[in-house]
C-alpha positions in Angstrom: 0.0 0.0 0.1 2.9 2.3 0.5 3.8 2.4 -3.1 0.3 3.6 -3.9 0.9 6.5 -1.7 3.9 7.5 -3.5 2.2 7.5 -7.0 -1.0 8.9 -5.9 -2.2 11.7 -3.5 -5.9 12.5 -3.0 -6.7 16.1 -3.4 -9.3 18.2 -1.4 -11.7 16.0 0.6 -11.2 12.8 -1.4 -10.3 9.6 0.3 -8.5 6.5 -1.3 -9.7 3.1 0.0 -9.0 -0.4 -0.6 -12.1 -2.7 -0.3 -11.9 -5.7 1.9 -11.9 -9.1 0.2 -15.5 -10.6 -0.3 -16.0 -13.9 1.7 -16.1 -16.7 -0.8 -16.6 -19.6 1.6 -19.0 -20.2 4.5 -17.8 -20.9 8.0 -18.5 -24.5 7.3 -16.1 -24.5 4.3 -18.8 -24.4 1.4 -17.7 -22.5 -1.6 -20.0 -19.8 -2.6 -20.8 -19.0 -6.3 -19.7 -15.5 -7.4 -23.4 -14.3 -7.9 -24.2 -15.2 -4.2 -21.3 -13.1 -2.9 -22.7 -9.7 -1.7 -21.0 -6.4 -2.6 -18.0 -5.5 -0.3 -18.8 -2.1 1.6 -16.1 -2.5 4.0 -12.8 -0.8 3.1 -9.5 0.5 4.7 -8.5 4.1 4.3 -5.1 4.1 2.5 -4.7 8.0 2.0 -6.7 11.2 2.6 -6.6 14.5 1.1 -6.0 17.7 3.1 -9.8 18.5 3.4 -12.1 21.1 1.8 -12.3 25.0 2.6 -15.6 26.2 4.0 -17.1 29.6 3.1 -14.8 31.6 5.3 -11.7 29.7 3.8 -10.9 27.7 6.8 -9.5 24.2 6.1 -12.1 21.4 7.2 -10.0 18.1 7.7 -11.4 14.9 6.5 -13.2 12.8 9.2 -11.2 9.6 8.5 -7.5 9.0 8.6 -5.3 6.2 7.0 -5.7 2.8 8.6 -9.3 3.6 9.5 -12.0 0.7 8.5 -15.0 2.4 6.9 -18.5 1.5 5.4 -18.9 2.8 2.0 -22.1 3.3 0.0 -23.3 0.6 -2.3 -22.6 2.7 -5.5 -20.3 5.5 -6.2 -16.7 6.2 -6.0 -14.2 6.1 -8.8 -12.1 2.9 -9.3 -8.3 3.2 -9.7 -5.6 0.5 -10.5 -2.3 1.4 -9.0 0.7 -1.0 -8.9 -1.7 -3.8 -9.8 -3.9 -3.2 -6.8 -7.5 -2.1 -7.1 -8.5 1.1 -5.1 -11.5 3.4 -4.9 -11.7 7.1 -4.5 -14.6 8.8 -2.5 -15.4 12.2 -1.2 -15.3 12.3 2.6 -19.0 13.1 2.9 -19.9 10.1 0.9 -18.4 7.7 3.4 -21.3 6.3 5.6 -19.4 5.5 8.9 -16.3 4.4 10.5 -15.9 1.1 12.5 -14.4 1.5 16.0 -12.0 -1.1 17.2 -13.0 -2.7 20.6 -10.5 -1.8 23.7 -9.1 -5.3 23.6 -8.0 -5.1 19.9 -10.1 -6.8 17.2 
């Protein structure tokens, strides 16, 4: 992921994310067909732009930071391919939420 940061930096309030891999097997080990696998809406933030400016010209930082696990909308975003990895670019305001890690770790 570090290589992607060197070749691409989001501007304004844009957030670069990498979607988590879709589960292709059940807990019992049964392989799921591609059509049965739901859309992946969880992602990890890879890079964040500096933010946008409000009407007074003050910089408003993005609400997420690299490493955060976020919930994405079902549609939207721009797909990018960097260093043979697939990433998506969203506006900070389009991200639906951020998952909080429990106190004891994951």
